[in-house]
N, C-alpha and C positions, 0 to 999 in steps of 0.2 A: 726655888723651894718646891713648887708644884711639880716640876719636872722630875725631881728626885723621887717623890712619892709615886708618880705615874710609872716610872721605870721599875720601882720596887713592886708595884702591883702587877705589872706585865710579867716580870720574872716569876713572881709567885704563881700567876695563872699558868704560865708555861710549864712550870714544874708540876703543878696539879694535873694538867692535861697529860703530861708525859707519864706520870704514875698511873693515871686512869687507863691510858692506852696499853701499858704493860699488863695490867690486871685483866683488861678486856681480851687480850690475846690468849688468856687461859680459860675463857668461857667456851662452852661447847654444847652441842646437842647430843643427848644420850638416847640411843635407839635400842629398844628392848625386843629382841627376837629369840629369847631364851626358852620360850614355852611356858613361862611362869610369871606371875606378878611379882614385882619387886616392891618391898615396903619401906626400905631405908637405904641410904647411901652415905658412906663416910670416906673421907680422903685423908691421907697422911703422906708426908715425904718418905721416900724409900729409906732415907738415912735414919728415920725415927718412926717406923711403921706402927708403933704403939701409941702415937699421939693423935689418934683419930679425932677429928673435929666434930662439930655438931652434925646432925642428920640433914643432908642437903635436900632431901625430899620434903622436909618439914612436916612429917606426919601423913603425907599423901602417898598413894599407891600408884605405881607405873605398871599397868597391865601389859601383857605380851602384845606385840604389834604396835605399841605406842611409843612416842618419844617425848622428851621433856628438855627444855633449855636449862642448862646448869650454869649458874653465875658463881664462879669460883674466885674468891679473893683471898689468896694465901697471905700469911704474915711473913713469908720468907721469899728468897729469890731462887729456890730450887725448881727444877723441871721434872725430875724423876719421881713419880708418885705411885703409891699402892692405893687401890680403891676397894672398899669392902661393901658388899651388898647383903641385904637380908631379904629372903623371899617371904611370902605370906604365911608360911608355916614356921618362920623364925630361923630357918637354916641360913648360915652365913656362907657367902661366896666371896672370893677375893681374886682380883687381877693385879698383876705386879708390873713394875717398870713401864708405866704409861707416861710418856713425855707430854706434859701439859703446856709447854712453852712454844712460842714462835708461831702460833696460829696458822700453820700451813694446811691445816685440816679443820673441819668444823663439826664433824660428827664422829661419835664413838659408838660403833655398832657392837652389840653384845649378842652372842649366839651360844648354844650348848653343843658340846662335842665330847663324846666319851665321858660323860658325867662331870665335865668341867665347863665353867664359863670361859668363853674365848672372846677376845676383843680384836677389833680391827678399826683403823682410822679411815675416814672418808674425806 
């Protein structure tokens, strides 16, 4: 009887670790080189770009030249995301088609080019 409970506990722990690893692969460091302070960040799947979640900056400001670790725990299995930012003046900026899966990169670098926010993975 004890063996059956132990096996169940081990399977449950393995499943929990597997889902935690999947979520951790979508975490990243955001690097701000836009020339402006960013005051909010929202993420939504490209398939439903109007379903922005809560502010991932949690009310904090990311000044130009700084970086912040983003812990991203989506409620779906999608990889293709839109990311919306607000600057200190309240202007909204958006980047599209950012693949947040499979953690082959750890940093998302933001710069300004031609009046648009440009992103690159590192």
